[in-house]
N, C-alpha and C positions, 0 to 999 in steps of 0.2 A: 207499195211505196207510199210515202207520206201523203202525196197528193191525192191518193185514193180516198182518204178521209175527208168527208164533205165539210166537217168543221174546220179542218185545216185550210181547205180551199176557201171557205167563207171568211176566215180570219185574214188570210192573204189578200182577198178581194177588198175587204173593208179597209185594211191597212193601206192598200195602193190608192184607193179613192181618197182616203183621209190625208195622205201626203200630197196628192195633187191639189186637193181643195184648200189646204192651208195657206200657201202663199197667194193664191187667187182670191180666197176669202178675205185676206188682209186688204187687198186692193179694192174689193167690193165695199168693205167697211170704210176705208179711207175716202173713197170716191162717192160714198153714199149711193151705191148702185144696187141695193138690196132688191128693190122692185124690178130692176132690169134683169137681175139673175132669175127671179121668179117668172117673169114673162118668157125668158128663154127656156126655162125648165118646162113650163107648162106646154110650150109648143112641141116638146119632144114626143107627145102622144100622137101628133100628126105624123111625125117620123116613123113611129111604130106602125101606123096604118099604111103609110107609103111602102115600108119595107115588106109588109105582109102582102100587099097587093102585087108588088113587083117581084116578090120572092128574092129579095136581096138581103144583104146583111143588115141586121138590126142596128148595129153601130153606125154603118154608112147612112142609113135612112135617118136616124136620130140626129146625127152630126150635121147632115145637110140642111134638114129643116130648122134645127136650132140655130145654125149659123145664119140661114136666111132671115129668120125672125129677128135675131139680134141686129143684123145689118139694116133690115127695114126700119126698126125702131130708131136706129142711129141716124138714118137718112131723113126720116119724117120728123125727128124731134125739133128741127129748126124751121118747120114749115107752117107755123101758126098754131100749133097745139102745145099746151103745157106738157112737160115730160111725164108728170104723175098721171094726167088724164090719158095720154097716149098708152102708157104702160098698163093702166087699168083696163083699157079697152082690149089691148092685144093679149095680155095674159089670160084673161078669162074667156075671151072669144076663141083663142087658139086651143085651149083645153076643151071647150064645148065642141068646136068643129072636129077636133081630134077624136073625142069620144063618139060623135055621130059617125065619123068616117070608119072607125073600128067596127061599129055595128053593121056596116055594109059588107065587111069582109066575110065571104062565105067559104065553106069548105075547110076552114082552119079553126082549131080549138084555141080560144084566146083566154088567158088567165089575166083579166083586166086588173084585178087587185094586185097581181105581181108587178104590173107596170106602174101602178099608182103609188104603192107603198113599198115596192121592192120585194125581192125573193132571193136574199143573199145565200140562203142554204142550198139553192139550186145552182150556184156558180160552178161552171165546169172548167176543165183545163183550158179550153178555147176562150172562155170568158176571162180567165186569169190573164191569158196572153194579151187580150185586147185591153183589159184594165190597166196592166203594168205598162204596156206599150204606150197607151194614151197618157198615163201618168208621167212616165219618163219624158215624153215629148213635151208635155206642158211644163214640167220642171225645167227642161233644157231651154225652152223658149223664153220662160220667165227669167231664167238665169242669164241668158244672153242679153236681154233687154232691161235687166234690173235697174241700172242707173238711169237710163232714159225714161223708164216707166215712173220711177220715183220723182224725177225732175218734172215730167209732164203732170203728175198728180199734184205735186207741190204748187206749181205755178205755170200755166200755159205760156205766159209772157216770158218767163225765165227760160222755159223750153225753147221758145222761138229764138231768143237771144243766143242760146247755145247750139243753134242749128238743129234742134229736135223738132220734128213734126208731131204735135199732140194728137192729131187725127190718126196718124199711123200707129201711134202707141195705143190709142183706143181700139184700133182694129186688132192689134195683137191681143189685147185683153178679151175682145169679143170672140176671137178664134179660140183662145184658151178656155173661155167660159163654155162655149159650144162643145169642146172636146170633153171637159169635165162632166157636163150634163150627159153626153153620150156614154161615158164610162161608168157614171154613177147610177143610171137608171136601174141597173140590176141589183144594186146594193140597197138603196133607200127609196127608189121610185120617183116618179115625176113630181109628186106633191111635196116631197121633203128634201129635195136636192138643195134648194136655197138655204134650208136650215143648216145642213151640213157645211155649207160654205160660210155662213155668217156666224153661227153660234161659237165655234171654236175660236175664231178670230176675235170676236167680241170678248170672250172669256180671257183671252191672252193679254188684253190691253192693260189691266192693272199691274201686270208683272213685267212690263216691257218698256225699255227706254231708248231703244233703237228699232228700226224697222226690221232688221235682220233677227233680232231677239224675238220680236212679236211673231214672226213667221215660225221660228223654232218652237216657241211655246204653243202656238196654235196647232202646229203639227203634232206635238205631244198630246195635246188635249183631244185632238181628232182621232188619233190612234187609240187612245185610252177609251174614248166613247164608242168607237167601232168594236173594239174587242170586248170591252166590258159590257156593252149592250148586247153583243152576240151571246156572251156567257149567260147574262141575265135572261134573255129571251129563251134560251135553251132550258134553263132551270124552271122558269115560271110559265113556259108554254105560251108566250105572248108573241105578237108579230114582231119580227126582228127589226125592220127599218124603223118603225116608230119607237121601239125600245131604245135603239141607238140614239135617236134624237132626244128622247126623254132624259137619258143619262147625260148627254151634252148639255141640256138645259139645266140639270141639277148642278153640274160643274160650273156653268155660267153664274148661277145664283151664288154658289159658294165663293167663286172668284170675286163677285161683286161685293159680298160681305167682307171678305178678307181685304179687298182694295180699300174699302171705307175705313177699316181698322188701321191699315198702314198709313192712312192720312193723305194729304194733298200731293206728296211727292209720287206716290203710286198712282194716283188718279190721273197724273199727266202722262198717261200712257202714250207711247210714240205713235206717229203716223203723220204723214204729210198734211192731213186735214183733221182737225179736232173740233 
């Protein structure tokens, strides 16, 4: 069968993650949450250690810890610490504690590099089910809350006036972010998840004049990066996760150059916050 081919499974896995990351990445860009995404992703290595110690699903362990980290940062952000300081502390300390915790796991052979930079070529059928299940859940949740999320991103005061709770919408984004981190760890690893969220969305801005168009363009760039990076890595014998991010970066640079040539109209890429 077609799914017996490891390259087909890898391509399907990369496509699933790219489609889930596209709309979420747009909100990360609009809300300037890049470092927030980074902190959540770095915490995933703690989830890896937890799942190995408890012999539970990797997805469940990473999702739980990522969600706890994201909610902890959200709660502490209004308690006397600047957000960038808090994120700087949590992002790097979570990664450090996770790496130390993994070193204490005995009796299990651990491919640490696979967790840090991904191992998309090892995606199994079970992994595909988790990736696409998580991706569809994220897309469904964002689709259901799309209007409310856009309003809360545009203006919390306007959201309150319309009967929308901005904190609830922030919680929706936090849940989606933790879920994308959990499904993406196999594809690009802990260190590069934030890049897969941010770069396609940033590259889509010069070609987008509505939020919906930006999501569609970001999805196209993400899918192209995932599959093009996979093909390039296979040909050049390079690490697949970093190669995917390198291609996304090249597309971002190309988009920036084209955006400048198109002039000020294109530079006013859509988004609730510019």
